[in-house]
N, C-alpha and C positions, 0 to 999 in steps of 0.2 A: 228578625234582623234589626240591628241597631246601627246608628251612624258610626259608632266606633268599630263596628265589625266590617265596614265596607273596605274592600281591598281591590286593587287592580289585578287583572289576570297575571299569573307569573310570567315574567319575560316581556310584558307589554311595555313597561317603562324601563329604558336602559339608562343607567347613570352615565353622564358625560365624563370622559377621561380628563382629569385635572392635571394639566401639564405644568412643569416648572415648579413642583412642590416638594423638592428634596430627593435625595438619592434612593430612598426606600420605595419610591413610587414606580420606579422603572422609567419614568419620563421626567427626570429632574434636570436641573441646571440648564441645558440647551433645549430641553423640551422636544427632543427628537428632530431638531432642525440641523444638526451638525454644527461645525464651527466655521465662523466667518462666511463671507460670500453674500451675494445679493439675496438669496432665498432664506438666509438666516435672519435677515432684517425685516422690520415691519414695513407695510406699505408697498409691497411688491406686486406688480401686475404684469406678468410676462406670458400670458396665455397663448397668443398666436405667434410669439417670437421664438425663432430657432437659432439665436446666437449669430445672426448675420447670414446664415444659410437662407436661401430662398424658401419662404414658408410654404407648407404643403398646399394651402388654399391658393397660392399664386402659381405653384408648379402645375396644378391640374388645368386641363384645357377648358376654355369657356365654351359652353354649348348653348344652342338655341338662339332665337331672335325674337325680340319684342317689336312688333310693327308699331311705329309711333303714331300712325294715323288710322289705326283700326277702329271699326265701328263698335260701340258698346250699346247693346240693346237692353231695355228693361224687359225682363222675362215674366210672362204670366201663363199659368196653366189653365186649361179650359174648365177644370173642376172648380177653381176659385171664381171664375167668371160666373159659373152656374150658381155657386153659393151666394154671390152678391146679387144675382137676379132673384133668387129665392128669398133673400132678406130684404128685397125691395130697394136695394141701394143702387141697382142698375135697372133701367127700363128696357125690357127685351123688345118691346114694340118699336121704340125709337132706334135709330142706328147707333151702334156702340162704336164710338171712335176712341182714339188715344186720349183726347181731351176729356171724354166722358169717363174713361178709366181713371184718369188722374183726379177728376172732380169727385168720384165716388170713394177715393182713398185706396183703391186696389193697387195702383201704381204710384210711387212717390214722385218720381221724375221720369220724363219721357226719354232722357239721354239722347241717343241718336235715333230713337224710335222704339216702338213696342213690338216684341216678338211673342207670338202665341204658340205655346206647345200643347200637345194633345193629351197630357196626363189628366186623369179624372173623368167622371161621367158628365156628359153634356146632353141636356134634353130640350133646352129652350129653342124656340124657332126665332133666331135672332140674326140680324145683319151686322157683321163685324168688319170694320175697316182698320187695318193696322199696317205697319211698315214691313213686318215679316211674319211668316207662319210656317210651321212644320207641315209635312204632307199629312201626317196622322191627324193634326188639328183641323186641316181643311176637310178631310174625309169625315171626321166626327161631326163637324158643324153641318155639312151637307146631308149627312145621314139623319140628323135631327130636324132637317127641313129648313135650315137657314142658309146663309151664304157668308163666306169669309173672303174678303177682298184684300189682296196685298197691293199696296200703293206703289212701291218701287221694286222692280224685277230683280235688281242686283242684291237686295237684302234677303230675298226668298231662296230657299234651297230647292 
């Protein structure tokens, strides 16, 4: 094979239709835009506009509600905590608090608190104190011989 023998697969590269290039092209003169009117001109942006009729996105009902003061938790899985303990970034003997999680780099920001979820394997005998935790996370930590304390009862499920 030589450089001059290289070809793209048939049908892979489609030539663009050149509009406004004479009557023989099938797209000459007005280039398929018709005659006169807003859409025949350049610089037209009428995507959501329906000619004065109430647009579809305004006719449809609004649904749902976003609670303005809802709590946003930083979420951590037990498997990640275990990985950080194995990598010596977290000390399982000392109490693992939210500040310790931030200092280790596992959590970037505490936000309204840290919530621990039970995904992943957890084997360390550790004491964890956080704002929230799932039931499966509490069970997994206690099964490993540690304890998981939730500081505010409202945040826990």
